[in-house]
C-alpha positions in Angstrom: 20.1 -4.5 30.1 20.0 -1.4 32.4 18.6 0.6 29.5 15.7 -1.8 29.1 15.0 -1.7 32.9 15.2 2.1 32.9 12.9 2.3 29.9 10.3 0.1 31.6 10.4 2.3 34.7 10.0 5.4 32.6 7.1 3.7 30.8 5.3 2.9 34.1 5.6 6.4 35.6 4.9 8.2 32.3 1.7 6.1 32.0 0.8 7.0 35.6 1.3 10.7 35.0 -0.7 10.3 31.8 -3.7 8.9 33.7 -3.3 11.4 36.5 -3.5 14.1 33.8 -6.8 12.7 32.6 -8.2 12.5 36.1 -7.0 16.0 37.0 -8.6 17.5 34.0 -11.9 15.7 34.8 -11.6 17.1 38.4 -11.0 20.6 37.0 -14.2 20.2 34.9 -16.2 19.2 38.0 -15.9 15.4 38.0 -14.6 14.0 41.3 -14.9 10.3 40.3 -11.1 9.6 39.9 -10.3 11.6 43.0 -12.8 9.7 45.1 -11.5 6.3 43.9 -7.9 7.3 44.8 -6.6 7.4 41.2 -4.9 10.8 41.4 -1.8 9.1 43.0 1.6 8.0 41.8 1.1 4.6 43.5 1.6 2.2 40.6 -0.7 -0.4 42.1 -3.6 1.9 41.5 -2.9 2.2 37.7 -1.6 -1.1 36.5 -3.4 -2.7 33.6 -2.6 -6.4 33.3 -2.4 -6.3 29.5 -1.2 -2.8 28.8 1.2 -2.3 31.7 2.6 -5.8 32.2 2.0 -8.4 29.5 2.4 -6.2 26.4 5.7 -4.4 27.5 7.2 -7.8 28.6 6.2 -9.4 25.3 7.8 -6.6 23.4 11.0 -6.9 25.5 11.1 -10.7 25.0 10.4 -10.4 21.2 13.2 -7.9 20.8 15.6 -10.0 22.8 14.9 -13.1 20.8 15.2 -11.3 17.5 18.3 -9.3 18.5 16.5 -6.1 17.6 16.3 -3.1 19.9 12.8 -1.7 19.3 10.3 0.7 21.0 8.2 -0.4 23.9 4.7 0.9 24.4 1.7 0.2 26.7 -1.1 1.8 28.6 -2.3 2.0 32.2 -5.8 1.3 33.6 -8.0 4.2 32.5 -9.1 6.6 35.2 -12.8 6.5 35.9 -14.6 9.5 34.5 -18.3 10.5 34.5 -18.8 13.0 31.7 -22.3 14.0 33.1 -20.5 15.8 35.9 -18.5 18.1 33.5 -19.3 21.8 33.6 -18.3 21.9 30.0 -20.7 19.4 28.4 -19.7 20.3 24.8 -15.9 20.0 25.0 -15.3 18.3 28.4 -14.7 14.8 27.0 -12.3 16.1 24.4 -10.3 18.1 27.0 -10.0 15.0 29.2 -8.9 12.8 26.3 -6.3 15.3 25.2 -4.9 15.8 28.7 -3.0 12.5 28.8 -1.0 12.9 25.6 -0.4 16.5 26.4 1.2 15.5 29.7 3.6 13.2 27.8 4.4 15.9 25.3 5.2 18.3 28.1 7.5 15.8 29.8 9.3 15.3 26.5 9.6 19.0 25.9 11.0 19.7 29.4 13.7 17.0 29.3 14.4 17.7 25.6 15.1 21.4 26.3 17.3 20.4 29.2 19.4 18.4 26.8 19.5 21.3 24.3 20.4 24.1 26.7 22.4 22.4 29.5 25.8 20.7 29.2 24.7 17.4 30.8 27.1 14.5 31.5 26.9 11.8 28.8 25.1 9.2 30.9 22.5 11.7 32.2 22.0 13.0 28.6 21.4 9.4 27.5 18.8 8.8 30.2 17.1 12.1 29.5 17.1 11.1 25.8 15.1 7.9 26.7 12.6 10.0 28.7 12.2 12.4 25.8 12.0 9.8 23.0 9.6 7.5 24.7 7.3 10.2 26.1 7.0 11.6 22.5 6.4 8.0 21.3 3.7 7.4 23.9 2.0 10.7 23.2 1.8 9.9 19.5 0.8 6.3 20.2 -2.1 7.3 22.5 -3.4 9.7 19.8 -4.1 6.7 17.5 -7.9 6.6 16.9 -8.1 2.9 18.1 -9.8 1.9 21.4 -8.8 1.8 24.2 -6.3 4.7 23.3 -7.2 8.4 23.8 -7.3 9.0 20.1 -10.5 6.9 19.9 -12.2 9.1 22.5 -11.1 12.2 20.6 -12.5 10.6 17.4 -15.8 9.6 19.1 -16.2 13.1 20.4 -16.0 14.7 16.9 -17.6 12.0 14.8 -21.1 12.8 13.4 -24.0 10.7 14.5 -24.2 9.0 11.1 -20.8 7.4 11.8 -22.2 5.2 14.6 -21.4 2.0 12.7 -17.7 3.0 12.5 -17.6 3.7 16.2 -19.3 0.4 17.0 -16.8 -1.5 14.8 -13.8 0.2 16.5 -15.2 -0.5 19.9 -15.7 -4.2 19.0 -12.4 -4.9 17.2 -10.2 -2.1 18.5 -7.9 -4.2 20.7 -7.2 -6.6 17.8 -6.4 -3.8 15.4 -4.2 -2.2 18.1 -2.2 -5.3 18.8 -1.7 -5.8 15.1 -0.5 -2.2 14.7 1.9 -2.6 17.6 3.7 -5.5 16.0 3.6 -4.3 12.4 3.4 -0.5 12.4 5.1 0.7 15.6 8.4 1.6 13.8 6.7 4.4 11.9 5.6 6.0 15.2 9.1 5.5 16.6 10.6 7.4 13.7 8.1 10.3 14.3 9.2 10.4 18.0 12.9 10.5 16.9 12.1 13.4 14.6 10.4 15.3 17.5 13.4 14.5 19.7 15.8 16.0 17.1 13.5 19.1 16.7 13.4 19.8 20.5 16.8 18.6 21.7 18.8 19.7 18.7 20.7 16.4 18.3 20.2 12.8 17.4 19.3 10.5 20.4 21.8 8.1 19.0 24.7 10.5 19.6 
C-alpha cells in the first residue's frame, strides 16, 4: 500500500514540475502569463486538475485493486496559461514550451536512474528511486502522445501543415475520449517502454 501512496505523491510532484517547466520556458521566451498567475510554484493547489490529477489516478488505483493487477498510474496537471503572442521566438516558441514538460520528466528520470547505477544505495531507497525513474520516464512518454490535452498534441499542431486542419479539429474535439480509451487499453505498451529506459539508464531491472 505504501508503494501506491508513494507513487501517487511522486505523480503529483512530477506533474507539478512538468507544468513549472512549461511556464518557466514560456517566461524565458518573454511570456509572463504563468508567473503573473502564480503558477511557477510547487504549491499543489495551484496545479490540480480534477480529472487528470485526482479522478483518473484514483480510478486506476481502484481498478488495479479490484482486478488484483499492479499497473501503471498516469495523469496530468492543470495546464499553465501561456500566451504565444508574447514569445520572442514566434517560429519555435510554442514547440519549445510543449517540449519543456516531458524534458523535465526525462531529466528527473535520468538523475535518479544514474544515482541507482553509480551509487550503492540501500535496498529500500533504491526501490523508491526506481519508482521515481520508471514513472517519470512513463509520464514523459505518455505526455508525448499526440492526443489533446497532452503535450504531444501541441507539438503535432506546431508542425502540421495548414491542410491538416481537419485532423487537428478532430483531435481537439475527440481527444479526451481517445485518450481515456488509450489509458485503459494501451498503457501497458508505454509502461514497457519506460521499463526499457530504466534498464538502459540504471543498468538493472526495476523488479530486482
